[in-house]
N, C-alpha and C positions, 0 to 999 in steps of 0.2 A: 504494500500500500504506500503510495507516494505521500511525502510529508510536506505540508505547506503552512504558511502563516497568512492570516487575514489581518491587514494593518490599516488602521484609520487614525485620524488625528482629532480625538475628542469628539467624534461625529455623533455619538449616541445621545448627546445632549439635545438633539433635534428629534422630536417624536417620529416624524415620517422617516427620517434616515435611520433611526434606531430600529424601526420595523423592517426596513430594507436590509440592514446588516444582519438581523436575526434570520431572515429568510435565506439570505445568501449563505450564512454559516450552516443552516439546516441542510441546504442542498449540497454544499461541499462535504459535510460530514458523512454523507451517504457513500462517498467514493474515496475520501482521503483522510489521513490523519492531519487534522488542521487545528491550529491554535490562534485565538484572537489576541492581538496586541494593540492596545490603545496608547499612542504616543501623545502624552498630555502636555499642555503648556506648563511652564515653570513660573511661579509667581515672581514678579519683578517690581522693584521700587520705581519711583518716578524717573530718577536719573537713568536707570537701565532701560526704561521704556523710550526715553528720548534718544539715547544712543542707538537703540534698536531701529530707529527710523532711517539710519544711514544706509546707503545702498549695499555695502558689503556686510552689514550687520544682519542678524537673523533672529527670528522668533525663538526664544529658548524653550525647548521641549525635551522630553525624557528620551532622547535618542540613544544615549549610552545604555540605559537600562534595557531598551528594546533590543539593541545589538547583542547584549549579553544573553538575552532569552532565545535568540535565534540560533538553532543548532541544526546543521546539516540539512538545509531546506532543499526540496526539489523545486518548489515554486513559492513566490511571494505574490499575493494579490492585495493591492493597496488602493484605497480611495484617495483621489487627488485632493491636495490642498495647495495653497499659494506656494510657489517655488521660491526659495531663497538659498543662500550658500549652504547652510546646515542641512536643509532638506535634500539638496543635491548630494552633499557629502554622505548622507545616510545611505542612499542607494549605491553610491560609489563604494562604500565600505562593505556592503553586502556582496556586491559583485566581485570585489577584490578577493574576499575570503572564500566565496563560493561561486566561482566563475561559471559553473554549469547550472546554477539556479536560474530559473526562468522568472523574470520580474515583469509583472503586469500592473499597470496603473489604470484604474477606472476613471474616465472623464465623464462624469454624469451629466454635464451640460457643456455643449460646444457649439459655437464659440462662446467664451465666457467672460472676455475682457470687459465688455460693457456692463454685464450683470455684476461681476465681482468688484469692479473698480468705479462704479458710477458716482459714489459720494466724493465730494471734493477733497476730503482728508485721507482718501485711500491711495493717493498718488505715490507715496513712498513704496507701498507694496506692489503697485503696478510696475514701478521701475525695477524692483528686485525680480519680479516674475519674468519680465522681458529680458533681464540680464542673464538669468540662469536656466530658463526652461529649455533653451536650445541645446544645452549641454547634457540634458537627460538622455539623449540618444546614445551616449557612450555606455550607459548602464542599464537602461530600461529596454526590454525586448519587445513589448507590445503595449499600446494603449487600447483599452477596451472602450469602445464608443457606441453610442446609440444613433450615430449619424451614418451617412454613406461615404465618409472620408476613408480613402485607402491609406492615408498617411497623415499624421499630425505632428508638427514640429520635427519632421525627419524620422519619426518612429512609425513603423507599420502598425496597422490597427487590427483588432478583432472586432468585427461588427456583430452586434446583437441588439436586442431590445430589452427594455425594462420588463421584469417578470415578477410574478407573485405566485403563491400557492393558492390556486383557485379553490381547492377543496376547503381551505381555511375560512373562506368568505361565504357567509350564508346568503342564499338567493332571496330576492325580495318576495314578500308575501302580499296578500290582499288582491284587490281588483280595482278596475277603473271606476271613477265616478263619471257617469256619462256627460255631466254638465260642467265638469271642471278638469283643467289640466294643471298638475302640480309639478313645478320645476324645483330642483334642489342643487345648490352649489356648496361643496364642502372644501374649505381651504384655510390656510393661514393667509389672510387677505393682504396681498401685496399688490403693487402697482401693475405687475404683469397679468394679474387675474382679470383685470378689465371688466369687472361686473357692472361698472357704471353704464356700459353699453346696453346691457340687458335692462337695467332699471330705467334708463332713458327710453328704451323701446317700449317698455310697459307704460310709461307716462304718455307716450304718443298713442299707444293702443287704446288706452282708457279715455283719452281726451276726445275721441271721436265716437259719439253715440254709445257710451258705455253700456246702456241698458240692453242693447242688441248683441252684445259681445258674449262669446263663451268666456266664462271666468278662467283667468290664468293667474295662479298664485306662484309666488317665488319665496323659497326659504333659503337663506344663506346661513351656513353653519361654520362657526369659527371666529377667531379674533384676528388681530393683526393691524398694521398701521393704516390701512385703507378703510377699515370698518366704519369709523365715525363719518367719513365722507359719504359712504353708501347710505347710512342712516339718514343723514341730512338731505341727500338728494331725493330719497323716497318721500321724505316729509315735504320738501319744496315742491315736488311734483304732485303732491296730494294723493299718493297711491300707497301710503303706509298701511292701508286696509288690506292690500294685496301682497305686501312684502313683509316677511317675518324674519327676524334675526335671532339666531341661537348662539350661545357660547360654544367654545371648543368642546366637542362631545366625542366620546369613544365607546367601544364595546356595544353592549346590548342597547343602550340608549341611542346610539347612532344608528344601529340596525333598525330600530323602530322608526326613526325619522325617515330613513330610506324607504321603508315599507309604505309610508304615506305618500310617496311621490312617484311620478311616472317617467320623468325625463331628468337626466343628470346634466349639469353644466360643466363644460371643459374650461379652457383658458381663452380669454378674449383680448389680452393686451400684450402678447409677445412682440408685437411691432414696436413697442416702447423700448425694448431691449435690442432692437435691430435684428430680431430672429424671425425668419420667414420660412423655416423648414417645417418638418413634422415633429411633433412632440412625443416623448416617450414617458410622460409623467406617471408615477405610481398610481395617482388617483384615477387615471383613465382605466387602468387595469382593474382596480377595485370595482369600478362601475360596470365594466364588462363582466366580471365574475359575479356580480350581483344580478346581472341580467337586465340592466337599464340601458336604453338607448341614450345617446349623448348629443347635445347641441354644443358646438364649439366654434370659436373664431380662429382656431389653429388646427390643422389636420393632425389626426392621431396616426402614428406611423403604421399601425397594423390594420387600420380601418380605411379602405379606399373610399374616394369621394363618391363612388356610385353605390356604396353599401347602404342598405336600409337601416343599419345599426347606428348611423350618425348623420346629422345634418350640419353642414359646414357653412359658415359665414366668412366674409373677407377678413383677412388679418390686418385690420386698420381701425381707425377711430370712429367709424360710422356706427350709428345706433342699430340695434338688432331689430329686425322686422318680426314682431310677434305674430303677425298673420301667417308668416311662413312656418312658424313653429306650430301654430294651430293646424295648418294644412298637413304638416308632417305627422303630427299626433293623430289626426283623423285617418290618414292613410294607414298607419300602423294598426289602429283599432279596427279598421275595416278588415284587414288581413288577419289580425290576431285578436279575436273578440274578447279574449281573457288575458290579463297581464301575465299570467303563468305561462301561457303558450309562447309569448315573445321572450320572456325571461329565460326559459329553458333553451331557446335557440341561441340567444346571445351568450349564455354561459357555455354552451357547447363550443361556440366559436372561441371563447376565451381559453378553454382547455387546449385547443389546437394551436393557439398563437402566442399566448403570454404566460402559460404555466412555467414555473421556475425551472423545472428539469428540462423542459423543451428549449427555453431561451439560452440556457447555459451550455448547450451542446458545443458551440464553437469554442468556448473557453476550455471545456474538457478536452476537446480535440487538440488544442495547443499544448496543454499540460502533458498529455499522454503521447504526443507525437514522438 
């Protein structure tokens, strides 16, 4: 049995990432002797933090402890973090001691410069990243990517898609209300989610003869920096009767919210980050596993634009046409009179396309070649 290490840089502090790491480790443990290593930041005083902003300085992390734990690895699978001198030196040290070890770094979002370094005070880290990442090709064998890129920063890629354990996600229950369409968006609400496009669309929808309209409700679940803006927008448009906000919710309580809804929302603001490709977000996988069709302003990598499982809008700032969502929902209900019928079809599709063991096959192939 091959021996490997799954390395991340304090990434489990983010709930969604914590879930992803857990699923990845579950998959790897079926085939390999694998150990998780968290390379954590080391507390610094103010002086050390200021010095750390210089281009050749680095974020202090527990690299030494990690290197001492790594023994005779066949492979390393690491989640990417910002590259600096010590980060580069960490992989250099592994490759020097174990030249036959296959080192892979997962780039979970690419391109990422605009996303990672959008804030004005992030420029020192952007400089470090651009100074050192080109040198990773000396020590890293593959980048794991969810894009179609054959090579990133001079390093060949392993192409895959984001995956989940579909069987771990309960399928939605309940049935349609013939007079209502319920939409749900679950996210840590950041600018790229772009839910203002949906709220603006609802405002326009209800401004025109609301009494004759099929009722469309929107539930947004989660917290985040954009939430207050969404709440105010719904109030300003006088549609807060139709827009409900829930705090971050997990487990059975979240399952119950999904059960009450008919269509899931994807992401509507990736254009703000300069991203115009297909997304591979974990949330889209969960919606597929639950058996919910999706409405999105950005294409989902595994769902083609002619699929009945998704309705796509342009990846720009235009408001969402709710009438198109109503038409889409009506067409699905005509074909699948009960929610269960559609949910089972979508879940079957999820098993074929995004189940963790399926999507990891290219990674297993590289480790075992």
